[in-house]
Each structure stands twice: as structure tokens, then as C-alpha cells.
C-alpha positions as CSV (number, residue, x, y, z in Angstrom):
1,X,-36.4,-8.0,18.2
2,X,-37.0,-10.3,21.4
3,X,-38.1,-9.8,24.9
4,X,-35.2,-9.8,27.3
5,X,-36.7,-12.4,29.6
6,X,-33.6,-12.6,31.7
7,X,-34.1,-8.9,32.5
8,X,-37.9,-8.7,33.1
9,X,-38.2,-9.8,36.7
10,X,-35.2,-7.2,37.6
11,X,-36.2,-4.1,36.2
12,X,-40.2,-4.3,36.4
13,X,-40.9,-3.6,32.7
14,X,-40.9,-5.3,29.5
15,X,-37.2,-5.1,28.2
16,X,-36.8,-5.6,24.5
17,X,-33.7,-5.6,22.4
18,X,-31.8,-6.8,19.1
19,X,-32.0,-10.6,18.9
20,X,-28.9,-10.2,16.8
21,X,-27.0,-8.5,19.7
22,X,-28.2,-10.3,22.8
23,X,-25.6,-8.8,25.1
24,X,-26.4,-5.4,23.9
25,X,-28.6,-2.6,25.4
26,X,-32.4,-3.3,26.0
27,X,-35.1,-0.7,25.8
28,X,-37.5,-0.9,28.8
29,X,-41.2,-0.5,28.0
30,X,-44.3,-0.5,30.3
31,X,-46.3,-3.3,30.1
32,X,-49.3,-1.3,28.7
33,X,-46.7,0.5,25.8
34,X,-45.5,-2.9,25.0
35,X,-49.1,-4.5,24.9
36,X,-50.1,-1.5,22.5
37,X,-47.1,-2.0,20.3
38,X,-48.1,-5.7,19.9
39,X,-51.9,-4.9,19.2
40,X,-50.6,-2.3,16.5
41,X,-48.3,-4.8,14.7
42,X,-51.0,-7.6,14.8
43,X,-53.6,-5.1,13.5
44,X,-51.3,-4.0,10.6
45,X,-51.2,-0.3,12.0
46,X,-47.4,0.3,11.5
47,X,-45.9,0.8,8.2
48,X,-42.7,-1.0,7.3
């Protein structure tokens, strides 16, 4: 997963996509949703 920085300014959200397919589709998340996701990952709250 990577943040699609080339799209961020154009859509006003945090777009994420599969880093192995950079020309593929991006999932646009609100900044607060992305932040909550990152905090959950860092806090070990998500199961693999």
C-alpha cells in the first residue's frame, strides 16, 4: 500500500493504492479515516 501523492491535491482526500500496481485504481479516504487507520496499525489493533 502507498499513498498516491500524485492524486492527493487533485481530489482533496488521501488516496491509497497497491504499490505493485501504481497505475491501478486508488481508494480515496478522508484524512481522519486515514489517520485512524494508521493509528490502528501502529497500535497493533488490526489482525493480519
